[in-house]
N, C-alpha and C positions, 0 to 999 in steps of 0.2 A: 504494500500500500504506500503510495507516494504522499508527501507532505500535504499537497493540495487536497488529496482525497480525505486525509485526516481532518482537515479544516472544514471541508464540506459536510462530512459526517457529523462533526461536533456541532456545526450550526443546525443541522437537522434535529439532533438530539435536543438542543436547547429550545427548538421550536415545538418539541413534543412529537416529532415524527417517529414512527416505529421503524426499528432497524430490520432490514431484510436479513435472512439467514441462508440465502442461496447465491451469495457472491462467488465469483470464480475461486476455487480452492487451489492452493499451491501443490506442487508435486510432492510425493512422499519419498522418504529415504528408502533405498533398495531393501534394507533389512529392518525397516520400521524403527530404527534406533535401538534395535536389540530386543524388542518386545513382540509377543505373538498376539494376534487379534482375530476376531471372527472373520469369515469370508466377506469380502466387500469393503472391509475397513483397512486403513493404513495409517502410518504416523510419520511425522517429521520431527526431528529434534529442534525445538524452537530456541533452546538455549542450553549450554553445557558448561560444567565446571563453574557454577555460580555460587558455590558455598553450600549451605544447608537449607534449601528452600522448604518451607513448611506449607501453610495454607496460602492461597492466592485468590485474587479477584481479577476479573476481566472487565474493562470499561466498554461502553457502547461503541467506542471507536476501535476496539480491538487491542488496546494497550493492556499490559499485564502489570499488576502490583503484587509483589511476592514478599511474604514475611520470611526473614532469615533468622535462623537460630545461630547464636554465637558459640564458639568453641573451636575444636580442632579443624573444622571445615572452613573457618574464616570468621569475619566480623558479622555482627547482626545487623539490625535495621531493616529497611525496606528497599527492595530492588525493583526498579521500573524498567520495563522492556517495551520496545516498539519495533515493528517490522515496517520499514519504509519502502521495500523493494517488491513486496508481494510474494516472496519465495517461502514464507512460513518461518523464517529464521530471524530472530531479533538482531538487528544491526545497530540499534541505539540502546545503550545501557546507561542508566543513571541510578544513584543510590542516595539515600538520606537516612539519618538516624544511625545510632551505633549500638543500641541495646538489642540483645537477642530476644526474639519472641516468636509466637506461632499463630496468633489470632489476627485476622484482618477482615475488614468489612467495608463496603463502599455504600455510602448513603448520600442523600441530598446535602447533608451538613458537612460532608468531606470524607476523608479516608480515615477509618478507625484502625488502630494497631495496638496490640497488647503485649506487654512483657509479663513476667510472672507476678508482678505486684501492681501494675499500672495499665490503664487503658488511655491511650492518647487519641486525639483527633487532629488531623492535618487539614487545613484549608487548602483546596486545590483549585488551580485555574482550569477552565474548560479546555480539554485536550492538552493539558500540560502534564509533564512528567515529574516536575518538582513542586514542592509545597510553596505556599505564599509566605511562609514564615515559620517560626517555632510552633510546635503543636500545643493545643489546649490539653489540659489534664481533665479527663472525663470521670475516671474512677481512680482512686489512689489507695495505697496501703492495703491491698488485698493480701490475705495470709500467704506466706511463702513456705517452701519446703514440700517434699513429697512430689505428687503429680503437679507439674508447674504449667501445663498448657492452659492458657486462658483464652480459648478460642471463642469467637464472637458470632452473633447473628443479629440482624436488625429486623424488627417487625415490618410487615408489608407497608404500613403507612409511615415508617421511619421514626415513629415516636419512641419506641422502646428498644433498648440495647440489651441483649441476652448474653451473659458471660458464664462460661463453665468454670467452676472452682473445684477441682478434683480433690480427692482425699489425700491426706499426708501419709496414710498407712495402707497396708494390704487389707486388713480385715478388723481394724480397731481392737487389736489384742492389747492386753495389759503390757506385754512385751512383744513388740512388732516382729512378725515372721519368726516366731520361736515355737519350739516343740510344746504342744498342748497348752499353750498359754491361753487362758480364757479371754473372752471379749469383754470390753467395758460395757456396762449396761446400766443406764442408757449410754450410748456412744456420744461423747462430748464433741466429737469432730463435726457432727451434723449441724451444730449451731452456725458454723462458718464455712464448712467444707462439704464435699460430696454432694453437690447439687448445682443447679443453674439459678443464677440471680438475675433479676430484671432491674434495669436502671433507666432513668430518663436520658434519652440519647442526646439531648441538647443542653443539658445542665452540666456545668463544670465543677471540678473539685469535690465530687461525691466520695464518700467513704462507703464501705460495705453496708453499714447501718442505714444509709440513705436509700438503699435499694430494697428489693423484696426478694426473699427466697421463693422463687417461682415453683421449683420442683426439687425434691430431695431423694435421698437413698440411691444416688447415682455415683458409683465409685470414681469414674472419670469419663466424661462425655466429650471426647475430643472432636467428634463430628457433630455440628449443629447446622441445620438448614431448614428453610421454609419450603413446603411443597407448593404446587401451583395455586392451591386454594388459600395459601397463607398460614397453614398449620405448621407449627414448629415441630421438628423431629430431631432425635439425637441417637448417636451410637454410644454404647457403653463398653469399656474394657472390663471384663470379668476379673475376679480375684485370682490369686496365685496360690500354689503350694498346699493344696489339700492333702496330698500324699506325704509331702515332706514334713508337714507340721502335725498331721493326724494319721500316722501309719497304722494305727489299730483299726481305722475306719476305711481307709482308701489305699489301694496299691498305687505305685508310681505310674502305672499304665492308666489307671482311672484318673489320676491327677492330671495326666497329659490331655485327657479328653473332656475334662470338666473344669470350671463351669462354662456355659455358653457365653459367647459375645452376643450383643443384643442391638436391635433397632426398635425404637418405639416413638410414638407421638408424645409430645409434652404438653400438658395442660396445667393451669395453675392449681397448685395443691397436690399434685401427683406425688406418690411415694413408691419408689421402685425397689425398696427393701434392703439395700446395702446398709450396714454390714451384716444384718441379722439373717439375710436370705441370699441365695444364689440360684440361678436357673440351671437346671439339669436337662441337657438336650436329649438324653436317653429317655428320661421320664416325661419330658415335655411339660415341666411345671417348675415353679419355685419351690425350693425346699429349705429347711432350716439349716443355717451354718453350724459347723461343729463347735465353734467358739461359743455358741449360745444353746448348746444341748442337742444339736442335730446329729443324726446317725446316717445320713445319706438318703433317707426316704421321708423322714418326718416333715410335716408341713407346719403345723402349729401356728405361730403368729404371722406366718407368711401368707395366710389365706386372704388377707385384705390388702396385700400389696399388688402393684400393677405388674402384669405379665408382659413380656416383650411381644411386639407384633411379628418379629422374625428373629430366630435364633441361628447363630453361626457356630462353627467349630471353635473349640477353646483356644485361647491365647493367640489368635490371629491379629489382634490389635487394630480394630477399625479406627482410622484417623480422619479421613476426609469423607464428606457427604455432600452430594448435590443432586437435585431433581432436574431431570431433563425436560426442557420446554421447547426445544428447537424443532425444526422440520428437516434438517439435513439428514439425520439418521432415519432409518425405517420407522414407520408409525408405531410399531410395538414398543419402541423405547420411550414414547412420549408419556410424560407423567411418572415414569419410573425413576428409581434411585440408583446412582452409581456410588459405590463405597470403596475407598482406598484402604487396603489392609497393609499395615506396616510390617507384619510378619512376627513370628514368635521367637522367644528366647528360652522358653522353659517347657517345651514339650518332651524333653528327655524322659524315658529312654526311647520314645518314638521319634521319627524324623521331624525336624522343624518344618512348619508350614505357614501359609499366609502369603505375603509378598505378592499381592495381586490386586486388581481392581475387579470388583464383583458388581453385577447388575441385578437389581430386584424389580421385577415388573409390578406395576400397580394398575388397578382398575377401580374407577369411581373413588379415588382417593385412598384406597386400601391395598396393601401388598397382597399378591396372590399366594403367598406362603412358600414361594420357591425362590431360589437364587441361582445365578450361573456365573462362571468365570468369564469376564469380558477381556481383560488384558492380563497377560502372564509372561513368564520368562525373565522377571526382574532379578531373581536370586538363583544362583547356581550352587547346588549342594557340593559339587566337586571344586568350586572356587575358581573355575576358568572364566576369564572375561571379567568386565567390571560388575560389581555387585550393586544392585539398586534396591531401594525400599520406597514404595509409594507412600505419599503422605496426603497431599492436597489434590482435590479435583474441582474443576470449575468449567462452566460453559461459556464459550465465546459468542459474540453477536451473530456469527454465521452458523451457529449450531455445532461447531467443533468442540471437542472435549480436551481440556488441558489436564496434565498429570504431573505433579512434582515428585522429586526423589531426593531425600536428604542424605543418602549414603554416598552418592557420586556426584550430586549437584546437577542433575539433568532435569529438563522440562520438556515433555512431549506435547504435541498437538495431534490429536486423533481425528481423522476425517473418514467419511463414508464416500466411497467412489462407485459403489454399485457392484452387483455380481456380474 
């Protein structure tokens, strides 16, 4: 896309014009950038070796803003990418901010970005890649430690900002991740952690107490997104170490397969049961955690907790979530959810799994109860070739799907070319 095209599109957006999603697509890489896709799909590497990209957003003009985690892969902050030639590869790169983070959201008020303790808002110029100045602090002093991803979602009207605040522990034990240590009851973490908080998206310098605990009992909801009807959905990372901490109740093989990873709608006041409950994919229901007297089958206090809409294999680590609203992909994808799984670290003695992007078809706003692998080949058990771990997923204005990888610093653009 040339600079004049960017300006024209930006003007159309400002005038309220609807963006088409059938613009000419660039050519794909011969090997799809190393990933495998369903028939008719292909991919181009939009950017490579960019650090540790986490979640991302795509503007109506096709520019990318990417949250970067700081550490061994490089500095944090926000990466801005633009393709001015139309070949699908970003040839303009800008960056701003230095703190590492994972959450990012684009609204009428600007670009929101979160670190482990703070949510910022950058004022942006139309079709600009750099902010107009220093950011506003929207939320400050969020509790740190433990699960630090403060990923974000904005309500459909832009009024509310939703923030994930994951738990600091595995299962709220008196001694975290320790052999047969009982759970704290009630779990004090639930007052400020293990849930999704709602804040005024336009108000500055809020503390956690200024917001509202919108939903609770969620160990770590790294994926947050609205469906086409404006309903908020989340993914949940299930707990670890059932077998390691409770060997009298679970084998290590059972621990590798339990508990489920989850996808569910979020409504005000919902309680999904952590740390008292976990979802057993074999039994198809929530059961009581061993820290609170569970034996692997007992339900007890979990009867009134919210069950997931879809359950996935254990320890796959669902990170990114987006609902597809474009028309570039075949009609069956419309309204469905793409989920990026970061991959497991604790499925031993079974093989590690995950490291893929999965598609969940929806009908009338509800999942059909099935899921399928959409993009694979990111991680190689034998270690040959670069190792990739999907994190963020986002839809472009032309209906393309973008996928980030924080292991090798790559960003793909997936397109449908037809069978």
